[in-house]
C-alpha positions in Angstrom: -17.0 -2.0 -15.0 -15.3 1.7 -14.5 -15.5 3.5 -17.6 -12.4 6.0 -18.3 -11.0 8.8 -21.0 -7.5 8.7 -21.4 -5.4 11.4 -22.7 -1.3 12.6 -21.8 0.7 16.0 -22.5 3.5 16.5 -24.0 5.3 16.9 -20.4 4.2 13.1 -20.4 1.6 13.3 -17.6 -0.8 10.8 -18.0 -4.9 11.8 -17.0 -7.5 9.4 -16.9 -11.3 11.2 -16.5 -14.2 9.1 -15.3 -17.4 10.9 -15.5 -20.0 9.6 -12.9 -22.9 12.7 -13.0 -25.3 11.4 -9.9 -23.5 13.9 -7.7 -22.1 17.7 -7.7 -19.0 16.2 -6.5 -15.7 15.8 -8.0 -12.5 13.7 -7.0 -8.9 15.0 -8.2 -6.2 12.3 -7.5 -2.5 12.6 -8.0 -0.1 9.3 -7.8 3.5 10.1 -8.1 5.6 6.8 -9.1 7.9 7.4 -5.8 7.5 5.0 -2.4 9.8 3.9 0.0 11.4 1.4 -2.7 12.9 3.8 -4.5 15.0 5.9 -1.6 18.9 5.2 -1.0 19.4 2.5 1.8 21.2 5.4 3.3 18.4 8.3 3.2 15.3 5.9 3.7 12.0 7.9 4.8 11.9 10.3 2.3 9.0 9.3 0.2 7.1 9.7 3.3 8.8 13.2 4.9 7.6 14.3 1.0 3.8 13.5 1.6 4.0 16.2 4.5 6.1 18.7 3.4 3.7 18.9 0.0 1.6 20.6 2.6 3.6 22.9 3.6 3.2 25.4 1.1 4.2 25.9 -3.0 5.5 29.1 -5.2 2.1 31.0 -4.7 0.2 29.1 -2.1 1.6 29.2 1.8 -0.8 27.1 3.2 -2.3 24.5 1.2 -5.7 24.0 3.1 -6.8 27.3 3.4 -8.0 28.3 -0.1 -9.2 24.2 -0.5 -11.4 24.7 2.6 -12.5 28.0 1.6 -14.2 25.9 -1.8 -15.3 22.9 0.3 -12.9 20.5 -0.8 -11.3 17.8 1.6 -7.8 16.1 0.8 -5.5 13.8 2.3 -2.2 11.6 1.3 -0.3 8.3 2.0 2.5 6.7 1.0 3.5 3.3 0.6 6.3 1.0 -0.5 5.8 1.6 -4.1 4.0 5.3 -4.4 2.9 8.4 -3.2 -1.1 9.5 -3.9 -2.3 12.6 -3.1 -6.2 13.0 -3.4 -9.2 16.3 -3.4 -12.3 15.8 -3.1 -14.6 18.9 -4.1 -17.8 20.2 -5.5 -17.5 19.8 -8.9 -18.1 23.6 -9.7 -14.7 24.5 -7.4 -12.7 21.7 -9.4 -10.8 24.5 -11.1 -9.3 25.0 -7.4 -8.2 22.0 -7.2 -6.2 22.1 -10.1 -4.6 25.5 -9.5 -3.7 23.7 -5.9 -2.3 20.4 -7.2 -0.6 21.6 -10.1 1.6 24.6 -8.5 2.7 22.1 -5.7 4.2 20.5 -8.7 5.8 23.2 -10.2 8.0 23.6 -7.0 7.3 23.7 -3.6 8.3 26.7 -1.6 11.3 25.0 0.3 11.5 26.9 3.4 13.7 25.8 6.2 10.9 26.7 8.7 8.8 24.3 6.8 11.4 21.3 6.2 11.9 22.2 10.7 8.4 21.4 11.4 7.3 18.6 9.4 11.0 16.7 10.3 9.7 16.8 13.9 6.4 15.7 12.9 7.6 12.8 11.1 10.2 12.0 14.0 7.7 11.8 16.2 5.0 9.8 14.6 8.3 7.0 14.1 8.2 7.3 17.7 4.7 7.6 18.9 3.9 4.3 15.6 6.7 2.6 15.4 9.0 2.4 18.9 6.2 3.5 21.7 3.9 1.6 20.6 2.6 -2.2 21.4 3.6 -4.5 18.2 5.2 -1.3 16.6 7.9 -2.5 15.5 6.8 -5.5 14.2 8.0 -4.5 10.8 10.9 -3.1 11.5 12.3 -6.3 12.9 10.5 -8.3 10.4 10.9 -6.8 7.0 15.0 -7.1 7.0 14.8 -10.2 7.6 12.4 -11.2 5.3 13.8 -9.2 2.4 17.6 -9.3 2.3 18.4 -7.4 -1.5 15.1 -5.8 -2.3 14.3 -2.1 -0.8 11.1 -3.5 0.7 13.8 -4.6 3.3 12.6 -0.9 5.4 9.3 0.2 6.5 7.6 3.1 4.3 8.4 5.6 7.6 12.3 4.8 7.2 14.9 2.2 8.1 16.3 4.5 10.9 14.6 7.8 12.5 18.8 9.1 12.0 17.7 9.4 8.2 14.9 12.1 8.8 17.1 13.5 11.8 19.8 14.1 9.2 18.1 14.9 6.1 19.3 18.6 4.4 17.8 21.1 1.9 20.0 19.4 -0.6 18.6 16.0 0.1 15.0 17.4 -0.3 15.5 19.3 -3.2 17.1 16.7 -5.3 14.4 13.8 -3.6 11.9 16.6 -5.6 13.6 17.1 -8.5 13.6 13.6 -9.1 10.4 12.3 -8.6 7.8 15.2 -8.8 7.6 16.1 -12.1 4.8 15.3 -14.7 6.3 12.3 -16.8 6.3 10.6 -12.8 2.4 11.0 -12.2 -0.5 9.6 -12.7 -3.7 12.3 -12.7 -7.1 10.9 -12.5 -10.2 13.1 -12.7 -13.6 11.5 -11.5 -17.1 12.8 -10.4 -19.3 15.5 -12.1 -16.6 16.3 -14.8 -16.4 16.4 -18.8 -13.1 15.1 -21.1 -13.4 18.4 -22.7 -13.7 20.2 -19.3 -10.7 18.1 -18.2 -8.4 18.7 -21.0 -9.1 22.7 -21.1 -8.0 22.4 -17.1 -4.8 20.6 -17.7 -3.7 22.4 -20.4 -3.9 25.7 -18.2 -2.8 24.2 -15.3 -0.6 21.4 -15.6 0.5 21.5 -19.3 3.2 24.5 -18.9 4.9 22.2 -16.6 8.4 21.3 -17.6 9.3 17.0 -17.6 11.7 16.2 -15.4 14.4 13.1 -15.7 13.4 10.2 -13.8 15.4 8.4 -13.0 15.7 4.1 -13.8 14.0 1.7 -11.5 16.6 -0.7 -11.7 15.9 -2.7 -8.1 17.4 -5.8 -7.1 15.4 -9.0 -7.1 15.0 -10.8 -3.9 16.5 -14.2 -4.3 13.9 -17.3 -3.7 14.1 -18.1 -0.1 15.2 -21.6 0.1 15.8 -21.6 4.3 13.3 -21.3 7.2 14.0 -18.2 9.1 13.0 -17.4 13.3 13.3 -14.6 15.5 12.5 -14.4 18.8 11.6 -10.9 20.3 10.5 -10.2 23.8 8.2 -6.9 24.7 6.3 -5.4 27.2 3.3 -6.3 25.2 -0.2 -7.3 26.5 0.0 -10.9 24.9 2.9 -12.9 22.6 1.9 -12.9 18.9 2.9 -15.7 16.3 3.9 -14.1 12.7 4.3 -16.6 10.3 5.4 -14.9 6.6 5.7 -16.1 3.5 6.7 -14.4 0.0 4.8 -15.1 -2.9 4.3 -12.9 -6.3 3.7 -9.5 -7.5 0.2 -7.7 -7.5 -0.3 -7.9 -11.4 0.8 -11.8 -11.8 -1.6 -13.9 -12.8 -0.9 -16.2 -9.5 -2.0 -13.0 -7.1 -5.4 -13.6 -6.6 -5.1 -17.6 -6.1 -2.5 -16.2 -3.3 -5.5 -13.8 -2.1 -8.3 -16.1 -2.0 -6.0 -18.6 -0.6 -5.1 -16.3 2.2 -8.6 -15.7 2.5 -9.3 -19.9 3.2 -6.3 -19.6 5.7 -7.7 -16.3 7.8 -10.2 -13.9 6.6 -13.1 -14.5 8.7 -14.4 -16.5 11.7 -15.3 -19.9 9.2 -11.6 -20.0 8.0 -9.4 -22.7 8.4 -7.5 -21.7 10.9 -10.0 -19.4 13.3 -12.5 -22.5 13.4 -9.2 -25.2 14.3 -7.4 -22.7 16.5 -9.6 -20.3 18.2 -13.0 -22.6 18.7 -11.6 -25.7 18.5 -8.3 -26.1 20.1 -8.2 -22.6 22.0 -4.4 -21.9 21.1 -5.3 -18.6 20.1 -7.6 -15.9 21.1 -7.5 -14.4 17.3 -5.7 -15.4 14.0 -6.0 -14.2 10.3 -3.9 -14.2 7.4 -3.6 -11.2 4.5 -1.8 -10.4 1.4 0.2 -7.0 0.7 -0.7 -7.0 -2.7 3.1 -5.2 -3.3 4.0 -4.4 -7.2 7.0 -6.2 -6.5 7.0 -9.9 -5.1 5.0 -9.6 -2.0 4.3 -11.7 0.9 1.7 -13.6 2.4 1.7 -12.8 6.2 -0.5 -15.2 8.9 -0.9 -13.8 12.6 -3.2 -14.9 15.6 -2.7 -13.8 19.5 -1.8 -16.6 21.5 -3.5 -17.3 24.7 -1.7 -16.7 28.2 0.0 -20.3 28.7 0.2 -21.8 25.4 3.6 -22.4 24.2 4.8 -20.1 21.2 6.0 -23.6 19.8 2.9 -25.2 20.2 1.2 -22.6 18.5 3.4 -22.4 15.6 3.2 -26.5 15.0 -0.8 -26.1 15.2 -0.6 -23.2 12.3 2.3 -25.4 10.5 -0.3 -28.2 10.6 -3.3 -26.6 8.8 -0.3 -25.0 6.7 0.8 -28.6 5.3 -3.1 -29.0 4.7 -3.6 -26.7 1.9 -0.1 -27.5 0.2 -1.2 -31.6 -0.1 -5.0 -31.3 -0.3 -7.8 -29.8 -2.8 -10.1 -27.4 -1.1 -13.8 -27.8 -1.3 -15.4 -25.7 -4.2 -17.7 -24.9 -2.0 -15.6 -23.0 0.5 -13.3 -21.4 -1.9 -17.2 -20.3 -3.6 -17.7 -18.6 -0.1 -14.3 -16.6 -0.1 -15.1 -16.1 -3.6 -18.3 -14.4 -3.0 -16.7 -12.5 -0.2 -13.8 -10.9 -2.2 -16.1 -10.1 -5.2 -18.7 -8.5 -2.2 -15.9 -6.3 -1.1 -14.7 -5.4 -4.5 -18.6 -4.2 -5.5 -19.3 -2.2 -2.4 -15.6 -0.6 -2.7 -16.2 0.9 -6.3 -19.1 2.4 -4.9 -17.2 5.1 -3.5 -16.5 7.5 -5.7 -13.1 8.3 -4.7 -11.9 4.7 -4.5 -12.3 4.3 -8.3 -9.8 7.6 -9.0 -7.4 5.5 -6.9 -8.1 2.6 -8.1 -7.9 4.1 -12.0 -4.7 5.6 -11.0 -2.9 2.5 -9.3 -3.7 0.1 -12.6 -2.1 2.8 -14.6 0.6 3.0 -12.8 1.0 -1.0 -12.3 1.0 -1.2 -15.9 -2.7 -1.7 -17.4 -5.5 0.7 -16.4 -7.8 -2.1 -17.6 -6.8 -4.3 -14.4 -9.3 -2.6 -12.6 -11.9 -3.9 -14.8 -10.8 -7.2 -14.6 -10.3 -8.0 -11.2 -13.9 -9.7 -11.2 -13.5 -12.1 -13.5 -9.9 -12.8 -12.1 -11.7 -13.8 -9.0 -13.9 -16.5 -10.0 -11.3 -18.2 -12.5 -9.4 -19.7 -9.7 -9.7 -22.9 -9.2 -9.0 -25.3 -6.6 -6.5 -26.8 -9.1 -4.6 -23.2 -9.0 -5.3 -22.6 -4.9 -3.3 -25.8 -4.3 -0.1 -25.2 -7.1 0.0 -21.7 -5.3 -0.2 -23.2 -1.8 2.5 -25.9 -2.6 4.8 -23.3 -4.1 4.3 -20.4 -1.5 3.6 -22.2 1.6 6.9 -23.8 1.8 8.6 -24.5 5.6 11.4 -23.1 3.8 10.0 -19.9 2.5 8.8 -18.9 5.9 10.1 -16.3 8.4 8.5 -16.8 11.8 8.1 -14.3 15.1 8.1 -15.1 18.3 6.9 -12.2 19.8 6.5 -13.2 23.2 4.9 -10.7 26.2 6.8 -10.4 29.5 3.4 -10.6 31.1 2.7 -14.0 29.8 
C-alpha cells in the first residue's frame, strides 16, 4: 500500500505527498498532461522537443543542471504519447532547490533562439540515429499509421516527420508552452523524507504564484474497431527477419486491461511461455519471440514479435504464431499456468515499488489517469483475473480480423 496525502493549489496544481523517512532522500516528480497524442498532425514531435527545451534555461536559471548538481541532485525526463514527466532525486535537506528549479521553468522558459536551435539539432540527430539509421528503428514509424487510422497514436513520440521539428518556429514553441505547461495541467508528487506541512509551505512559496492557463479540451478521435486483417511487407538491411503481429486492445484503466496483460504474459513473457516453448524450443522457427502490451491511456496494443530463424519462410512463421493464438481463443487456460504469470506480475509490481522514484511516478501517472487509488488496486486486479476472463479477452482481441501483421524481411536471409 502506497500512502499519500493530496491537496490542490488555487491555480489548479494537484499535489500528492508520499512520506518515507527510511533514507534522507526526496523525489520531486512533475507530470504534465501532454504527450504526442495532443499534437497537431502537421506539427508533431513538439512534446518530445519540449522535454529537451525544458533543460535549456528558464527566466532566472540559465543552466538547469548546475545548481541541481551543487545540491547533490539528479534529474531526468521522458515523453510518451500520453504524458511528459520530469523528476528530480535530491538529498531531502536540499528539497527546496528542486522546488525552485521546477517552478521557475513552469513560470517561463527563456525561449532563446540559441536554445531552440541546439535542442532542435539534438532531436533531429536522435530521430536519425534511433529511428532512421538503426536496424528495426523505423518499425513503429511504419506500423503505427497502419494500426491507427484516426487516433493520434498513429505517429510516434519523436514525430511523424523530421521536417516538423526542422520547421518549428519560435511562435510554435511559445504557443505549445502556453497551452500545456501550466499548473492546472500538471500533477506534482513529492515523496521520501518530507512532511505534508513542509510540502504545503514550499508549494505556496514556489508554485502558488504561477497563474493557471487555458488548457485546450482533449477531444481526440476514437479509433474505429478494426474489422479486417492488415499486412505490410518491408525489406531492409537488417541482421534477421522479424515478424510483428499487433492487436488493438483496451486502455490502461479498463477492467479488461489486466486480463489482456496477463494474456500477453501467457503468450510470450518468458522462456516458459506458449510462444517460446513451441516456436523457439520445439519447432525452432524463431530464435526469440515475445508478447507485451503498450498500456496506453487510450486504446492500446497487444504486440507479438519474433526474430525468425534463417531459412524459415515468413508465412510459415506467421501461421505457426496464428495457430497458438487461435488455441487461446477457444480453450481455457490452465489455472496453474495462469497463477504462474500472476505471480510473475505480482513480483514485478512489488520490486518496482521498492524504488522511491517508481512510487512517485506511479502516483503521478495514476492521478493523471483519473484515479490515484488505482496504484493501490493493481495487485487485487491481477489476482482477480480468472481463466474465463482470459478467454473472453482472447476471443475478442486475438481475432484474425483485428490483427495488423508486418513482415520485416532481412535482405541477408
